[in-house]
C-alpha positions in Angstrom: -23.7 -13.4 -4.2 -25.8 -11.0 -2.1 -25.3 -13.0 1.1 -21.5 -13.1 0.5 -21.4 -9.4 -0.2 -23.4 -8.5 3.0 -21.3 -10.8 5.1 -18.0 -9.3 3.9 -19.3 -5.7 4.2 -20.4 -6.5 7.7 -17.0 -7.8 8.5 -15.4 -4.8 7.0 -17.5 -2.5 9.2 -16.4 -4.4 12.3 -12.8 -4.2 11.3 -12.9 -0.5 10.6 -14.7 0.1 14.0 -11.9 -1.7 15.8 -9.3 0.2 13.8 -11.0 3.5 14.8 -10.9 2.6 18.5 -7.3 1.5 18.3 -6.1 4.6 16.3 -7.9 7.0 18.7 -6.5 5.2 21.8 -2.9 5.0 20.5 -3.0 8.6 19.3 -4.1 9.9 22.7 -1.5 7.7 24.5 1.3 9.3 22.6 3.3 11.8 24.7 3.2 15.5 23.8 0.5 18.2 23.6 -0.5 19.3 20.1 -1.8 22.7 21.3 1.5 23.5 23.1 3.4 22.5 19.9 1.0 24.6 17.8 1.3 27.8 19.9 5.0 27.5 20.6 7.2 28.4 23.5 5.8 31.9 23.9 2.2 30.7 24.6 0.8 31.3 28.1 -1.2 28.8 30.2 -4.3 30.8 29.4 -3.6 30.7 25.6 -3.1 26.9 25.8 -6.3 26.4 27.8 -8.3 28.6 25.4 -6.9 26.7 22.3 -7.7 23.3 24.0 -11.3 24.4 24.5 -11.5 25.7 20.9 -10.4 22.3 19.5 -12.4 20.2 21.9 -9.3 18.7 23.6 -10.5 19.7 27.1 -13.4 17.3 27.0 -13.1 13.7 28.5 -11.6 11.2 26.1 -14.9 9.2 25.7 -16.7 12.4 24.7 -13.9 13.2 22.2 -14.2 9.8 20.7 -18.0 9.9 20.4 -17.8 13.4 18.8 -15.1 12.1 16.3 -17.2 9.1 15.3 -20.2 11.3 14.9 -18.3 13.5 12.5 -17.0 10.4 10.6 -20.5 9.1 10.1 -21.4 12.4 8.5 -18.4 12.0 6.1 -16.2 14.6 8.0 -12.6 13.5 8.8 -12.1 16.5 11.0 -10.0 19.7 10.8 -6.2 19.7 10.9 -4.8 21.6 13.8 -1.6 22.7 12.0 -2.7 22.9 8.3 -5.9 24.8 9.2 -8.0 23.0 6.6 -10.1 19.8 6.5 -8.2 16.5 6.8 -10.0 15.2 3.7 -8.7 18.1 1.6 -5.1 17.6 2.9 -5.4 13.9 2.2 -6.7 14.4 -1.4 -3.8 16.8 -2.1 -1.3 14.2 -1.1 -3.1 11.1 -2.5 -2.1 11.5 -6.2 1.7 11.0 -5.7 1.2 8.0 -3.4 -1.5 6.4 -5.6 0.6 6.8 -8.8 3.7 5.5 -7.0 1.8 2.4 -5.7 0.3 1.6 -9.2 3.7 2.2 -10.9 5.5 0.0 -8.4 3.0 -2.8 -8.5 3.2 -2.9 -12.3 7.0 -3.1 -12.1 6.9 -5.8 -9.5 4.4 -7.8 -11.6 6.5 -7.4 -14.8 9.6 -8.7 -12.9 8.0 -11.2 -10.5 5.6 -13.2 -12.6 7.9 -14.1 -15.6 10.8 -14.7 -13.2 8.7 -16.9 -10.9 7.3 -18.8 -13.9 10.8 -19.4 -15.3 12.1 -20.6 -11.9 9.2 -23.1 -11.7 9.4 -24.4 -15.3 13.2 -25.0 -15.0 13.1 -26.1 -11.3 16.4 -27.1 -9.9 18.4 -25.6 -12.8 20.9 -22.8 -12.7 18.2 -20.4 -13.7 16.0 -21.4 -10.8 18.9 -21.0 -8.4 19.8 -17.6 -9.8 16.1 -16.3 -9.6 15.7 -17.7 -6.1 18.9 -16.0 -4.9 18.0 -12.7 -6.5 14.5 -12.9 -4.8 16.1 -13.6 -1.5 18.6 -10.7 -2.0 15.7 -8.4 -3.0 13.7 -9.2 0.1 16.8 -8.4 2.3 17.8 -5.0 0.8 16.6 -1.9 2.8 14.5 0.4 0.6 16.5 3.5 1.7 19.8 1.9 0.7 18.5 0.9 -2.7 17.0 4.4 -3.1 20.3 6.1 -2.5 22.1 3.8 -4.9 19.6 4.5 -7.7 19.8 8.3 -7.0 23.6 8.1 -7.2 23.6 6.1 -10.4 20.6 7.3 -12.5 20.1 10.9 -11.2 23.6 12.1 -10.2 25.9 10.2 -12.7 23.7 9.6 -15.7 21.1 12.3 -15.2 18.3 10.2 -16.6 15.8 10.9 -13.9 15.2 13.6 -11.2 16.6 12.8 -7.8 13.7 14.0 -5.8 10.3 15.8 -5.7 7.1 15.4 -7.7 7.7 17.9 -10.4 5.9 21.1 -11.3 2.2 20.9 -10.5 1.4 22.4 -13.9 3.6 19.8 -15.7 2.0 16.9 -17.6 1.6 13.3 -16.5 4.9 12.3 -18.3 6.9 14.7 -16.1 5.3 13.3 -12.9 5.9 9.7 -14.0 9.5 10.6 -14.7 9.9 11.9 -11.1 8.2 8.6 -9.9 10.5 6.3 -11.9 13.2 5.9 -9.3 11.0 5.5 -6.2 8.7 3.1 -8.2 11.8 1.1 -9.2 12.8 0.8 -5.5 9.4 -0.4 -4.4 8.9 -2.6 -7.5 12.2 -4.4 -7.3 11.9 -5.0 -3.6 8.3 -6.3 -3.8 9.0 -8.4 -6.9 10.9 -10.8 -4.6 7.7 -11.8 -2.8 5.8 -12.2 -6.1 8.6 -14.3 -7.5 8.4 -16.7 -4.6 4.6 -16.9 -4.7 4.5 -17.4 -8.5 7.2 -20.1 -8.3 5.4 -22.0 -5.5 2.0 -21.6 -7.1 3.2 -22.8 -10.5 5.0 -25.8 -8.9 1.7 -26.9 -7.2 -0.2 -26.7 -10.5 2.6 -28.5 -12.5 2.1 -31.5 -10.2 -1.6 -31.8 -10.9 -3.1 -34.8 -12.8 -4.7 -32.6 -15.5 -1.4 -31.1 -16.4 0.1 -34.6 -16.9 -3.0 -35.6 -18.9 -2.6 -32.5 -21.1 1.0 -33.5 -21.8 0.0 -37.1 -22.5 -2.5 -35.8 -25.1 0.3 -34.1 -26.9 -0.6 -30.5 -26.2 2.1 -27.9 -26.9 4.1 -27.0 -23.8 3.3 -23.3 -24.3 -0.4 -24.0 -24.4 -0.3 -26.1 -21.3 1.6 -23.4 -19.4 -0.6 -20.5 -20.4 -4.0 -22.2 -20.6 -3.8 -24.7 -17.8 -1.0 -23.8 -15.4 -0.7 -20.0 -15.3 -4.4 -19.4 -15.3 -4.9 -21.6 -12.2 -1.8 -20.3 -10.5 -3.0 -16.7 -10.8 -5.3 -16.9 -7.8 -2.6 -16.6 -5.1 -0.6 -14.2 -7.3 -3.6 -11.9 -7.6 -3.9 -12.0 -3.8 -0.3 -11.0 -3.4 -0.5 -8.2 -5.9 -3.6 -6.8 -4.3 -2.2 -6.9 -0.8 1.1 -5.4 -2.1 -0.9 -2.5 -3.6 -2.7 -1.9 -0.3 0.5 -2.1 1.7 2.3 0.3 -0.6 -0.5 2.9 -0.2 0.1 3.0 3.5 3.7 1.9 3.7 5.7 4.2 1.4 6.9 6.4 4.2 10.6 5.6 3.9 10.6 5.8 0.1 8.7 9.0 0.0 11.1 10.5 2.6 14.2 9.4 0.6 12.8 10.9 -2.6 11.1 13.9 -0.9 7.7 13.0 -2.4 4.7 15.0 -1.1 2.6 11.9 -0.6 0.4 10.4 2.1 3.3 8.8 4.0 5.0 12.2 4.2 1.8 13.8 5.5 1.5 11.1 8.2 5.1 11.5 9.4 4.6 15.3 9.7 1.3 14.8 11.5 2.9 12.4 14.0 5.8 14.8 14.7 3.3 17.6 15.4 0.7 15.4 17.2 -1.9 16.5 14.7 -4.6 14.1 16.0 -7.3 14.7 13.3 -4.8 14.1 10.5 -3.3 11.0 12.1 -6.7 9.5 12.9 -8.3 10.4 9.6 -5.4 9.2 7.4 -4.9 5.9 9.2 -8.6 5.1 9.0 -8.7 5.9 5.3 -5.7 3.7 4.7 -7.3 0.9 6.7 -10.5 1.2 4.7 -8.5 1.0 1.4 -6.8 -2.1 2.7 -10.1 -3.8 3.7 -11.9 -3.0 0.5 -9.0 -4.1 -1.7 -9.2 -7.5 0.1 -12.9 -7.5 -0.8 -12.1 -6.7 -4.4 -9.6 -9.5 -4.5 -12.3 -12.0 -3.6 -14.4 -10.8 -6.6 -11.4 -11.0 -8.9 -11.0 -14.7 -7.9 -14.2 -15.5 -9.7 -12.9 -13.9 -12.9 -9.5 -15.7 -12.8 -10.9 -19.1 -11.8 -14.6 -19.6 -12.7 -14.6 -22.8 -10.5 -14.7 -20.5 -7.5 -18.2 -19.5 -6.5 -18.8 -16.8 -4.0 -21.8 -18.6 -2.5 -19.6 -21.4 -1.3 -17.1 -19.3 0.4 
């Protein structure tokens, strides 16, 4: 267990170091001067030079990178050029909508995808299987912005059941915030359920063909018991992987949905930072998202052992 943990943590550190190098390099390769954007058209050459010195942008790129890594190792993500506050603070302020949205959407995707995938596998080749597979294919093809606009028109404008945009009053309770998140969570949940349907169906079909399932049927066990105890439990390993990766991708990939529903989340923060060339925010946010993605993968490996006790970390 300890050896596995140390190996995976070492690998995670290497991955994050490569991400840091890549993010820094790509940020600096982007066209545009953040200081010129910050000071505006009225700024003189002297003003721009003074500001570049103040923010350390006049130093050579290797020196800037070393200084940034040094601050990171001390737990400092830097200071936003435009927001005039620490990147960590700006990130924490935007984290709640994105985190709740990702959790809500993954729950919806699992509630739709796992039962539908199970039904398609159990009744393989039937009309129900064809219908579920067609819906999954359609769901994977629909653009999120289009589905978002359809849901806004139907449930917000015509029926008035849910707010069309925003995250609600900051002083309002959790129920009000979840009500604002319902439509964007439905968009992400429905679209991502297509992938979970396909993985669940494929995983269930693999397990249904195993000898121990035929043996269980030959012994006369009830079909429901076979499905829950022998098939679903073993089929959950790849499904857990997909759910974990979906969660990680949603945390960093909700930009379009947050834009359509005007949610003040992390995706919205990154988009504004890119438009302003706010280097510290771009670098810090992307590195944190990469770290979340890496550690969710690590957590998935541990969950494997809970879902399927035959898997032992020492042997991996």
